[in-house]
C-alpha positions as CSV (number, residue, x, y, z in Angstrom):
1,M,219.3,70.7,253.2
2,N,219.7,69.6,249.6
3,L,222.0,71.5,247.3
4,K,221.1,72.0,243.7
5,G,222.7,73.2,240.4
6,A,225.7,75.5,240.5
7,E,225.6,75.8,244.3
8,I,226.9,72.2,244.7
9,A,230.3,72.9,243.2
10,R,230.5,76.3,245.0
11,Y,229.7,74.7,248.4
12,L,232.0,71.7,248.1
13,A,234.9,74.1,247.2
14,R,234.2,76.0,250.5
15,P,232.1,74.0,252.9
16,D,230.6,75.7,255.9
17,P,232.6,74.4,259.0
18,T,229.7,75.4,261.3
19,R,227.4,72.8,259.8
20,P,227.6,69.3,261.4
21,A,227.6,67.0,258.4
22,L,227.9,66.8,254.6
23,L,226.6,63.9,252.4
24,I,228.3,63.5,249.0
25,Y,226.8,60.9,246.8
26,G,226.6,59.9,243.1
27,Q,226.7,57.2,240.5
28,D,230.3,58.0,239.3
29,A,232.7,56.9,242.0
30,M,235.6,59.0,240.5
31,R,233.5,62.2,240.6
32,V,232.4,61.5,244.2
33,A,236.0,60.8,245.3
34,M,237.2,64.0,243.7
35,K,234.5,66.1,245.4
36,R,234.9,64.3,248.7
37,A,238.7,65.1,248.6
38,E,238.0,68.7,247.7
39,A,235.5,69.2,250.5
40,V,237.7,67.5,253.2
41,A,240.8,69.5,252.1
42,A,238.8,72.8,252.4
43,L,237.4,71.9,255.8
44,T,240.7,70.7,257.4
45,G,243.3,72.7,255.6
46,P,246.9,71.3,255.1
47,N,248.6,68.5,257.0
48,A,245.3,67.0,258.3
49,D,246.5,63.4,257.9
50,A,249.9,64.0,259.5
51,E,248.3,65.9,262.4
52,M,245.6,63.2,262.9
53,R,242.8,65.7,262.3
54,L,241.2,63.4,259.7
55,N,239.7,60.1,260.8
56,R,238.3,57.6,258.3
57,I,235.6,55.0,259.0
58,A,234.3,52.4,256.6
59,G,230.5,52.7,256.3
60,A,230.1,48.9,256.8
61,D,231.8,49.2,260.3
62,L,229.1,51.4,261.6
63,R,226.6,48.6,261.4
64,K,228.7,46.5,263.8
65,N,229.8,49.4,266.0
66,P,227.4,52.4,265.6
67,A,228.9,54.2,268.6
68,Q,232.3,54.5,266.8
69,L,231.2,57.5,264.8
70,L,230.0,59.5,267.8
71,D,233.2,58.6,269.7
72,E,235.4,59.9,266.8
73,V,233.2,63.1,266.5
74,K,233.6,63.9,270.2
75,A,237.3,63.0,270.5
76,V,239.7,65.8,271.3
77,G,242.6,66.0,268.9
78,F,246.2,66.2,269.9
79,F,246.9,68.9,267.4
80,P,244.9,72.2,267.2
81,G,242.8,72.8,264.1
82,P,239.5,71.7,262.5
83,R,238.8,68.0,262.4
84,V,236.8,65.8,260.0
85,V,235.4,62.3,260.4
86,L,235.0,60.8,256.9
87,V,232.6,57.9,256.5
88,E,233.5,56.1,253.3
89,D,231.3,53.9,251.1
90,A,228.3,54.5,253.3
91,A,225.0,52.7,252.7
92,D,221.6,53.1,254.3
93,A,222.6,50.7,257.1
94,A,224.9,53.5,258.4
95,A,222.0,56.0,258.7
96,P,221.1,55.2,262.4
97,A,224.7,55.7,263.6
98,I,224.9,59.0,261.6
99,K,221.6,60.2,262.9
100,A,222.7,59.5,266.5
101,A,225.9,61.5,265.9
102,L,224.0,64.4,264.4
103,E,221.7,64.6,267.4
104,E,224.7,64.8,269.8
105,W,226.8,67.1,267.6
106,S,227.8,70.5,269.0
107,H,230.1,73.3,267.9
108,G,233.8,72.3,268.3
109,D,233.1,68.7,267.3
110,A,234.5,67.1,264.1
111,V,232.5,67.7,261.0
112,I,231.1,64.5,259.5
113,V,231.6,63.9,255.8
114,V,229.7,61.0,254.4
115,A,230.6,59.6,250.9
116,A,228.2,57.2,249.2
117,G,227.3,55.8,245.8
118,S,224.1,56.2,243.9
119,L,221.1,56.7,246.3
120,T,217.5,56.5,245.5
121,K,214.9,59.1,246.6
122,T,213.7,56.7,249.3
123,S,217.2,56.2,250.7
124,A,217.4,56.6,254.4
125,L,220.7,58.6,254.1
126,R,219.1,61.0,251.6
127,K,216.0,61.5,253.8
128,L,218.2,62.1,256.9
129,F,220.4,64.8,255.3
130,E,217.8,66.4,253.1
131,G,215.3,66.7,255.9
132,H,217.9,67.9,258.5
133,R,217.9,71.6,259.5
134,T,221.7,72.1,259.3
135,A,223.2,69.0,257.6
136,V,223.9,69.3,253.8
137,A,223.3,66.8,251.0
138,A,225.3,67.3,247.7
139,P,224.3,65.0,244.8
140,I,227.1,64.6,242.2
141,Y,225.8,64.3,238.7
142,D,227.7,63.1,235.6
143,D,227.7,66.5,234.0
144,P,231.2,67.9,233.0
145,P,232.6,70.8,235.1
146,G,231.3,74.2,234.1
147,E,233.3,77.4,233.4
148,E,233.2,78.6,237.0
149,E,234.6,75.3,238.4
150,I,237.3,75.1,235.7
151,S,238.3,78.7,236.4
152,R,238.6,77.8,240.1
153,W,240.8,74.8,239.3
154,L,243.0,76.9,237.0
155,A,243.4,79.5,239.8
156,D,244.3,76.8,242.3
157,A,247.0,75.7,239.7
158,G,248.3,79.2,239.6
159,L,246.9,80.1,236.2
160,R,244.8,83.2,235.7
161,A,245.6,84.5,232.2
162,V,243.0,82.4,230.3
163,P,241.4,84.1,227.3
164,P,237.9,83.2,226.2
165,A,239.1,81.0,223.3
166,A,241.3,78.9,225.6
167,M,238.4,78.6,228.1
168,R,236.2,77.3,225.3
169,D,238.8,74.7,224.4
170,L,239.1,73.6,228.0
171,M,235.3,73.2,228.3
172,A,235.3,71.1,225.2
173,L,238.1,69.0,226.6
174,A,236.2,68.6,229.9
175,K,233.4,67.0,227.9
176,A,235.7,64.6,226.2
177,L,237.7,63.4,229.2
178,D,236.9,61.6,232.5
179,P,236.9,64.0,235.4
180,G,240.0,62.6,236.9
181,D,241.9,62.9,233.6
182,F,240.7,66.4,233.1
183,R,241.7,67.5,236.6
184,Q,245.2,66.1,236.0
185,T,245.4,67.9,232.7
186,V,244.5,71.2,234.4
187,E,247.3,70.6,237.0
188,K,249.7,69.7,234.1
189,I,248.8,73.0,232.4
190,G,249.4,74.9,235.6
191,L,252.9,73.3,236.0
192,Y,253.7,74.0,232.3
193,K,252.7,77.6,232.6
194,H,254.4,78.2,236.0
195,G,256.3,81.5,235.7
196,D,254.9,82.2,232.2
197,D,252.8,85.4,232.1
198,Q,251.7,84.8,228.5
199,P,248.0,83.9,228.0
200,L,247.2,80.2,227.6
201,T,246.7,79.2,224.0
202,G,244.8,76.4,222.3
203,E,248.0,75.0,220.9
204,E,249.3,74.5,224.5
205,I,246.1,72.9,225.6
206,A,246.2,70.5,222.7
207,A,249.9,69.6,223.4
208,L,249.2,68.9,227.0
209,A,245.9,67.0,226.6
210,P,245.9,63.2,226.7
211,A,246.1,61.6,223.3
212,T,242.7,60.2,222.2
213,V,244.0,58.2,219.2
214,E,247.3,56.7,218.2
215,A,249.4,59.6,217.0
216,D,250.8,57.7,214.0
217,V,247.3,56.7,212.8
218,D,246.2,60.3,213.2
219,D,249.2,61.5,211.1
220,L,248.3,58.9,208.4
221,I,244.7,59.9,208.2
222,H,245.6,63.6,208.0
223,A,248.0,62.8,205.2
224,A,245.2,61.1,203.2
225,A,242.8,64.0,204.0
226,E,245.3,66.6,202.8
227,G,246.2,64.8,199.6
228,R,249.8,64.0,200.7
229,S,250.0,60.6,199.0
230,G,253.8,60.6,199.0
231,D,253.8,60.5,202.9
232,L,251.5,57.5,203.1
233,G,254.1,54.8,202.4
234,P,256.5,55.7,205.2
235,L,253.7,56.2,207.7
236,M,252.1,52.8,206.8
237,L,255.5,51.1,207.3
238,R,255.8,52.7,210.7
239,I,252.3,51.7,211.7
240,Q,252.9,48.1,210.6
241,T,255.8,47.8,213.0
242,Q,253.5,48.8,215.8
243,G,251.1,45.9,215.1
244,I,248.1,48.2,214.5
245,L,245.4,46.3,212.6
246,P,244.1,47.6,209.2
247,V,240.5,47.5,210.5
248,T,241.6,49.8,213.4
249,I,243.0,52.3,210.8
250,C,239.7,52.0,208.8
251,I,237.6,52.7,211.8
252,A,239.7,55.8,212.7
253,A,239.5,57.0,209.1
254,L,235.7,56.6,209.0
255,R,235.4,58.6,212.2
256,H,237.6,61.3,210.8
257,F,235.8,61.6,207.5
258,R,232.4,61.5,209.1
259,A,233.5,64.5,211.2
260,L,234.7,66.3,208.1
261,H,231.4,65.6,206.4
262,A,229.4,66.9,209.4
263,A,231.6,70.0,209.4
264,A,231.3,70.6,205.6
265,S,227.5,70.3,205.7
266,D,226.9,72.5,208.8
267,P,225.1,75.7,207.9
268,G,227.2,77.6,210.4
269,G,230.5,76.7,208.7
270,A,233.1,74.0,209.2
271,A,234.5,75.3,212.6
272,A,231.0,75.5,214.0
273,G,230.2,72.0,212.8
274,L,233.3,70.6,214.5
275,S,232.6,72.3,217.8
276,R,229.2,70.6,217.9
277,L,230.6,67.1,217.6
278,R,230.7,64.7,220.5
279,P,233.4,64.4,221.6
280,P,234.2,67.9,220.4
281,V,237.3,68.9,218.3
282,F,239.3,71.8,219.7
283,G,242.5,73.7,219.4
284,P,244.8,73.4,216.4
285,R,243.2,70.1,215.4
286,R,239.9,71.8,214.9
287,E,241.5,74.5,212.7
288,R,243.3,71.8,210.7
289,M,240.1,69.7,210.2
290,A,238.1,72.8,209.3
291,R,240.6,73.5,206.5
292,Q,240.3,69.9,205.3
293,A,236.5,70.1,205.3
294,Q,236.5,73.3,203.3
295,S,238.9,72.0,200.8
296,W,237.0,68.8,200.2
297,G,233.4,70.0,200.1
298,M,230.3,67.9,201.1
299,R,229.9,65.8,197.9
300,P,233.5,64.5,197.6
301,L,233.4,63.7,201.4
302,E,230.3,61.5,200.7
303,D,232.3,59.7,198.0
304,A,235.2,59.3,200.5
305,L,232.8,57.8,203.1
306,H,231.5,55.3,200.5
307,L,235.0,54.2,199.7
308,L,235.9,53.7,203.3
309,L,232.7,51.8,204.0
310,D,233.4,49.5,201.1
311,T,237.0,49.0,202.4
312,D,235.6,48.2,205.9
313,L,233.4,45.5,204.4
314,T,236.3,44.0,202.4
315,L,238.5,43.9,205.6
316,R,235.8,42.1,207.5
317,S,234.9,39.7,204.7
318,S,236.5,36.4,203.7
319,S,238.6,38.1,201.0
320,R,242.1,36.7,200.6
321,A,243.5,40.1,199.7
322,P,246.3,41.3,202.1
323,A,244.4,43.5,204.6
324,M,247.1,46.1,205.0
325,A,247.5,46.5,201.2
326,V,243.7,46.9,200.9
327,M,243.8,49.7,203.5
328,E,246.8,51.4,202.0
329,R,245.2,51.4,198.6
330,A,242.1,53.0,200.0
331,L,244.1,55.7,201.6
332,I,246.0,56.4,198.4
333,R,242.7,56.7,196.5
334,L,241.4,59.1,199.2
335,A,244.5,61.3,198.8
336,M,244.1,61.4,195.0
337,M,240.3,61.9,194.9
338,P,239.0,65.1,193.3
339,R,237.6,67.6,195.8
340,G,236.2,71.0,196.1
341,R,232.6,70.4,195.1
342,R,229.7,71.4,197.4
């Protein structure tokens, strides 16, 4: 049986222990590993490793010793409770051993969980599981987790007071982060909110999310975008001591002002334009950038982009001008530029 769409996440969160085997496969090794761990934990419950109710077999070993899988499936555990035999990094060469174990499987035996990488439609493993009457195949795609899955992770972390605005920010964050980083962020939010009955806010999500750019560079670009020319000098000195290159600052500034221009020119408004960016902007940073886009206007932002592009070309050229001074001058000019025209 082959799972599809939303039923994949639902099944892996609560696999059916009466089915003999489960195949989890996909191109992203991190996503496969997370789903495999989730399914195994749901099947075995707590303390499976300590109670020797979870046995691991490398997929390559089954080619040399195909009977090993059936022996582990039929073995009687010392501790009571459900058992799982996990076949890791399986390839098509393991298919005959898995097929033999499926044919001999009966209720009370260990459930077989097979984890594999990317499998083609002609894969022997896929054909075995998809064509089997009771075994289950779960393909893992590179799509970010949906609202239902995020809600389940939040509940597992002990967090249930999540208003719609905070959920939108979490879904935006899920698109911007790797799955492992996002899952860790959800767990961090759960720990932070432990014992706190107040609803989760966008400010808390932004504070707990991993930083995507250097914080000091971010502060520097915000100062230029908000016209705070007096703050630029101290911030530049702090950045110089960190060894950040001028071209790195210029690239970050171009990215920021392109986002502001997209927001200012969006027919739905600045906030809507920022939410459509990839990666999306969320939380207090979105509100701050929306205010910046509205204060600048589309035409002045085009002038700002021209200035930054010229600066980028100068920094990459054979000019003898001090690169950091060139970058600082560009930021000062940005902070002092007239704005407010559509």
